[in-house]
N, C-alpha and C positions, 0 to 999 in steps of 0.2 A: 641804397642808402644809408647813409651813413650820419651817424652823433657821436660829436664829438665830446669831449666828457673828463675833469680830469676824476681820479683814481681817489683822489682826500675827498671830491665831493657825490659817495654810494646813494644820499639822494636826490638830487637831481636827477641817477641816472636811471631810483626809480621812480620817479615826476614820468622821465622820460619816456622808459619804456610803455609803459601803465598808460598812455598815451595814443600811441603804437599803438598798443594791442586793441586798443577799444578803433583805432580807423584799417583794422586790418590789415595795417602797412610795415613788413618780413625788415631790417635794422641792423646792422654794424655797428657794434660800437668803436670809435679810435682813443684809446688814452688820453689823454692830451699834453700835451705836454707841460709841465709848471713846469715855474720860474724857482722853483723855495728849494728844486734844485738842482738850480742849474749857478753855473759860478760862475766867476770874474769870462774867463778863458770859450766856455759857453758860447757866448755873452757875445764875443770878438769875433768870434769866428762865425757870426751868422748876423750880426747889420754891420753899415754901410760905414765908413770910420768917420765918414761929416756927413750928418741930412740933405739929399738930398733938395737941386733950390726952393727956393720955396715954402721952402718943411722948414715945422715952427719951430719944433726943439724935440730933442734926442728924442728915439724912438727909448720908450722906459720895459726892464726883466718882462713882469709883464704883461705888453702887446707882442712882448718876443718872444715865447710860449705860445702865443696865441696865433700867429701868423705861422710857430714853427710845426700844431700842431693844428691847421691848414693846409700848412704844405706835406704833411702825412697822409692827410687825404689826399690830394694829388696825386701821394704816390702813389698811392693805394688803386685809386681808379686808371693813374693810366699804367701801372702794368699789368688789372684787370680784364674779361672780353668784352665783358658793355660797351655796350659806346657811346654812357656819355653813364651819371651819378644824381641826385638832393646828397648840400649835405646840412645837416642840420644841426646850431649852435645846441650844449642842452637848455637850451632858458629858454625854450617855446610853449607856445599854444595853440594850438588847432583853432579854427575854424570844422564846421563839418560835414563841410562839404571833403576837405581833403582832403579821403584818397583817391573820388572823386575825381580832385584838378591832374593829382601827381600821374594817374592810368593817364588820366590827356594832356601833358607834357608825354609823355613815354609814350606815347602812340605817337607823335609830332615829329616829321626830320627836323633836327633843327635850325634852325634858319641865323643858330644865333652862337656862338662859346661860354658864354655864360646868362645865366635868364634867373635878377634876381629877385627871390620871391618873396622879400618884404621891404615894405619901404616906409616911413614911417609920418609920410607925408605921403598928399594926390599929387602924386608926376605927371606931367603933362604928356601925354606920346603922341608918336610921332610913324607907319609907318605899321595901323595896327593891325592884332591878326586874335581873332574871337576863340574861345574854350567852351567846350557844351557848358559847365561852370557860370557863366557869361561873366567869368573876370573877360581882360584884356591882359593881351601884349603884343611892349612897341617899347619903340628907342626912346629913351625920355631926355630932355633937353636935361637933367641936370643929372647926374648919377648918385643913387643913394648910400651914405656908405657903411649902411648893418653888413655883415656878410653870417646872423642869426641862420636867416636857412637859400638856398637857392640849390639852382641846376649847372651843371656842368659839362663838357662832355671830356670824351678822352682828352683827344689831341690837345682839346684847350688845357687841361690839364697838368696834364706831358708835360709842357710848351711853362706852367706855372713850379711846375715843381725841378724847370733846371733849370729854369730862369731869375728867382723869388731871388735868391742867396749874393753878392747881401743883400736886405735890403734898412732903406733907410725913415722907412711912413710903416704901420701899422699895416696889418693887413686886410681895413678895413680901408685905409685911403686910396694902399699899394693897386687896390683894383677900379677906386675911383680915379684912377692916371691908368687910364683908357689908352689914351696916348704910348704909354711905359711901355707898356706887357702888349700894347693889338691885338687885344680879343673885343670879341665886337658884341655888348651887355645890351642885353633889352632886362623890363622890366617887366614887375604886375604893379595892372591901374592901380588903385587901389589898399594905400595902408592898409593892413588887415594884420589883424597877433598869429596869418598863420590858416 
């Protein structure tokens, strides 16, 4: 389990740490990339010179830093020995059964590359699998936008770490465009605070 957190946001890390402790979930902190410390040259190295087709606007420095923070998580997962990992941004809140949910997901063979754990709207799912916690997993008709929390396999993390630069969309939109990176994405059934 990884938690992405800006060095200049220690109060968010304290809150995240307490939630993880209460849920009995060990985790590693990833120091987020801070756009306030990036130069124009840094940004030019990672942002595509032209926005991709149908992109509504160019990526902002804050969005670029967020993308790079997730890419750091993907690199760490790819370099590790676990078959996959969970990635959380530091502004999550948990449902009471989060520990059981993560353990249940971890025990199952991954039939997916990425499992999005958060959506702000109920998603209609196909190819549904049921978890012991009562949650349903499945393929959504529309991939949710958020990167607040997700599980990702090690091969998928390695693939994203390798192919994602340069990028022309924020990380949540990049992941949503599955036909560009080729990952198989599924989702938890109901909107939840985790």
